[in-house]
C-alpha positions in Angstrom: -20.3 27.0 74.0 -22.9 25.0 72.0 -23.0 27.9 69.5 -19.2 27.9 69.2 -19.2 24.1 68.7 -21.9 24.4 66.1 -19.8 27.0 64.2 -16.8 24.7 64.4 -18.9 21.8 63.0 -20.2 23.9 60.2 -16.7 25.0 59.3 -15.5 21.4 59.3 -18.3 20.4 57.0 -17.6 23.2 54.6 -13.9 22.4 54.6 -14.7 18.8 53.9 -17.0 19.7 51.1 -14.4 22.1 49.6 -11.8 19.3 49.7 -14.2 16.8 48.2 -15.1 19.3 45.4 -11.4 19.9 44.7 -10.7 16.2 44.3 -13.7 15.7 42.1 -12.6 18.6 39.9 -9.1 17.0 39.5 -10.7 13.7 38.4 -13.0 15.2 35.8 -11.7 14.1 32.3 -10.5 17.0 30.2 -12.6 18.0 27.2 -11.4 16.0 24.2 -9.3 18.1 21.8 -10.0 18.0 18.1 -7.0 15.7 17.6 -8.5 13.2 20.1 -11.9 13.0 18.4 -10.6 12.9 14.9 -10.6 9.4 13.5 -7.3 7.7 13.8 -5.7 6.1 10.7 -6.3 2.3 10.6 -5.0 -0.7 8.7 -7.7 -1.6 6.3 -8.3 -4.5 4.0 -6.1 -4.6 0.9 -8.9 -5.6 -1.5 -11.4 -3.0 -0.3 -11.6 -1.6 -3.8 -11.8 -5.0 -5.5 -9.9 -8.1 -6.7 -8.8 -7.0 -10.2 -8.4 -10.4 -11.8 -10.8 -12.4 -9.7 -7.8 -14.3 -8.3 -8.6 -17.6 -6.4 -6.7 -19.2 -3.6 -6.6 -22.6 -5.4 -3.4 -24.0 -6.9 -5.3 -25.1 -9.9 -5.4 -21.4 -10.9 -1.6 -21.3 -11.2 -1.8 -18.3 -13.6 -4.0 -16.3 -11.2 -3.3 -17.6 -7.7 -4.6 -15.5 -4.8 -1.8 -15.1 -2.2 -2.9 -13.2 0.9 -0.6 -11.8 3.6 -1.3 -9.4 6.4 0.8 -6.7 4.6 -0.6 -7.1 1.1 -2.6 -9.3 -1.3 -1.5 -10.5 -4.8 -2.4 -12.5 -7.8 0.7 -14.7 -8.5 1.6 -16.4 -11.8 3.5 -19.6 -11.1 5.0 -19.9 -14.6 6.1 -16.3 -14.9 7.6 -16.3 -11.4 6.2 -12.9 -10.7 2.9 -11.4 -9.4 0.3 -10.3 -11.9 -0.6 -7.6 -9.5 -0.2 -6.7 -5.8 -2.7 -4.6 -3.9 -2.1 -2.8 -0.6 -3.6 -0.2 1.8 -1.4 2.6 2.9 -2.0 4.9 5.8 0.0 6.3 8.7 -1.0 3.2 10.7 1.4 1.2 8.5 4.3 3.5 9.0 6.8 3.5 11.8 10.6 3.5 12.5 11.6 0.0 11.5 14.6 0.1 9.2 14.8 -1.6 5.8 15.6 -5.3 6.5 17.0 -6.3 3.1 16.3 -9.9 3.9 15.3 -11.1 0.4 14.0 -14.7 0.6 11.9 -17.3 -1.2 8.3 -17.5 -0.2 7.5 -20.7 1.6 3.8 -19.9 1.5 3.5 -20.9 -2.2 1.8 -24.2 -2.9 3.8 -27.4 -2.5 5.7 -28.3 -5.6 5.8 -24.8 -7.1 9.2 -23.3 -8.0 10.1 -20.7 -5.4 12.2 -17.8 -6.8 15.3 -17.3 -4.8 17.1 -14.2 -3.5 19.8 -14.8 -6.2 17.5 -15.5 -9.1 18.2 -12.0 -10.5 21.9 -12.0 -9.9 24.0 -10.7 -12.8 20.9 -10.0 -14.9 21.1 -6.2 -15.0 17.6 -6.1 -13.4 16.7 -5.0 -9.9 14.6 -7.1 -7.5 11.9 -4.5 -7.9 9.4 -4.3 -5.0 5.7 -4.1 -5.9 4.7 -3.2 -2.3 7.6 -1.0 -1.2 9.7 -1.7 1.8 9.2 1.9 3.0 5.4 1.4 3.0 5.7 -1.2 5.7 7.9 0.2 8.5 5.5 -0.6 11.4 7.4 -3.7 12.5 10.2 -6.0 11.5 7.6 -8.6 10.4 5.8 -6.1 8.2 9.0 -4.9 6.5 10.4 -8.4 6.1 7.2 -9.5 4.3 8.0 -7.0 1.5 11.3 -8.9 0.8 9.6 -12.1 -0.2 10.5 -12.8 -3.8 6.8 -13.2 -4.6 6.6 -9.4 -4.1 9.4 -8.8 -6.7 9.6 -8.3 -10.5 12.7 -7.9 -12.7 12.8 -4.1 -13.1 15.2 -1.9 -15.0 17.3 -0.1 -12.3 16.5 3.4 -13.5 12.8 2.5 -13.4 13.0 0.9 -9.9 15.4 3.4 -8.3 14.1 6.7 -9.8 10.8 6.6 -11.7 8.9 4.2 -9.4 10.8 5.4 -6.3 9.6 9.0 -7.1 5.9 7.9 -7.1 6.4 5.8 -4.0 7.8 8.8 -2.1 5.0 11.0 -3.3 2.4 8.5 -2.0 4.0 8.6 1.4 3.9 12.4 1.2 0.2 12.2 0.7 -0.2 10.0 3.7 1.7 12.7 5.7 -1.0 15.1 4.6 -3.8 13.1 6.1 -4.8 10.8 3.3 -5.0 7.0 3.0 -4.3 5.3 -0.2 -5.1 2.1 -2.0 -2.4 1.1 -4.4 -2.5 -1.7 -7.0 0.6 -2.4 -9.0 1.6 -5.0 -11.6 3.2 -5.8 -14.8 2.5 -7.5 -18.2 4.2 -8.4 -21.4 7.6 -10.0 -21.9 11.0 -8.5 -22.5 12.7 -5.5 -20.9 16.0 -3.6 -21.1 18.1 -3.6 -18.0 21.6 -2.2 -17.4 23.1 -5.2 -19.3 20.7 -5.1 -22.2 17.5 -6.8 -23.3 16.2 -10.0 -21.7 13.0 -11.9 -21.8 13.6 -14.3 -18.9 15.9 -14.9 -15.9 16.8 -17.9 -13.8 16.8 -20.5 -16.6 13.5 -19.3 -17.9 11.7 -19.5 -14.6 11.2 -15.7 -14.1 9.7 -13.6 -16.9 11.0 -10.1 -17.4 7.9 -7.9 -17.9 7.7 -5.4 -20.8 5.5 -2.9 -18.9 5.1 -1.9 -15.2 1.9 -0.2 -14.1 0.4 1.3 -10.9 -2.9 2.7 -9.8 -3.2 4.9 -6.7 -6.6 5.9 -5.2 -6.3 8.9 -2.8 -8.9 9.3 0.0 -9.1 11.3 3.2 -8.8 9.1 6.2 -12.2 7.5 7.0 -14.1 4.2 6.8 -16.3 2.5 4.2 -13.7 3.3 1.7 -15.1 1.8 -1.5 -18.3 3.8 -0.9 -16.3 7.0 -0.4 -14.8 6.9 -3.9 -16.6 9.6 -5.9 -16.3 11.1 -9.3 -14.0 13.8 -7.8 -11.7 11.3 -6.1 -8.1 11.6 -7.3 -6.9 8.4 -9.0 -3.3 8.3 -10.3 -2.4 5.7 -12.9 1.0 5.2 -14.6 2.3 2.7 -17.2 6.0 2.6 -17.7 8.2 0.7 -20.1 10.6 -1.6 -18.3 13.5 0.1 -19.9 16.7 1.6 -18.3 16.5 4.6 -20.6 13.1 5.9 -19.4 12.5 9.3 -17.9 13.0 9.7 -14.1 9.8 11.8 -13.8 6.9 9.4 -13.1 4.4 12.1 -14.2 5.5 11.6 -17.8 3.9 8.1 -17.7 0.5 9.0 -16.4 -2.4 7.3 -18.2 -6.0 6.2 -17.5 -7.1 3.2 -15.5 -9.2 2.3 -18.6 -6.0 2.0 -20.6 -4.4 -0.3 -18.1 -7.5 -2.4 -18.0 -7.6 -2.7 -21.8 -4.0 -3.9 -21.7 -4.4 -6.4 -18.9 -8.0 -7.5 -19.0 -8.4 -6.6 -15.3 -11.2 -4.7 -13.5 -9.0 -2.7 -11.2 -11.6 -1.0 -9.1 -14.3 -3.6 -9.2 -15.8 -2.8 -5.8 -16.4 0.8 -6.7 -19.8 1.7 -8.2 -19.9 1.4 -12.0 -21.1 4.9 -12.4 -18.0 6.2 -10.5 -15.7 3.9 -12.3 -16.9 5.2 -15.6 -15.7 8.7 -14.7 -12.5 8.2 -12.6 -11.1 5.4 -14.8 -11.4 7.4 -18.0 -9.6 10.4 -16.5 -5.8 11.0 -16.7 -4.5 12.6 -13.5 -3.1 16.1 -13.8 -2.3 16.8 -10.2 1.0 17.6 -8.5 3.9 15.1 -8.6 5.7 16.1 -5.5 
């Protein structure tokens, strides 16, 4: 009887151990897949590659006022009523399903006493309210998308330039993001006088908004990662375009490729100032010859 009891006890212990092992096995975390351990895209600082004009957040510097938002950073020119440049980071972390808000509005964050360009300042001019940081680059939330519709993020842009040439490059940039890249984009304008759908103009809104003569953009293409300025090498792809603000320009943005050096010579900026000088010397002198779609 004792022997039978012992055998029963042994079987009970073994059953308990088997049950315990089964539970333990179910609770062991699965081995991470490659997708899990790969670094996720992040929202990085918009000036990681530099402050092109050394803009300062002091109203005294009305011609080079640093305006910082969560979605982008810019140098704003009070008397031109447009940004000198806007810089933003673009990765899949910034993209979502938020629809275009189309809520153009004045920017209340400008210093007290400064004229604030309105949503109707361009009306009837023959020029689009051309985004610097595109609406479609900020679809992560309503707040992000709405930020791109502040009038400080606009420039008077010839409709063909805005809707075709620049739109083509904007779409291509998001294509690169879909391929696993993150981008730093700096865009701006200079000069005075452009040709819109109603002809040539130098200013809008009773002279308070300057129509630029040229519109430029620089795109630095990096694999997703961290320490971005330090990862820019002499082999990094850098796209630079400089387009006339003219309604008769070519719809193919690739036609207007130039070097960063040429843009810097025209504007006086140091576009990639946080990148090592040795790397700048190479990538800024080169004209991109990569694909355009």
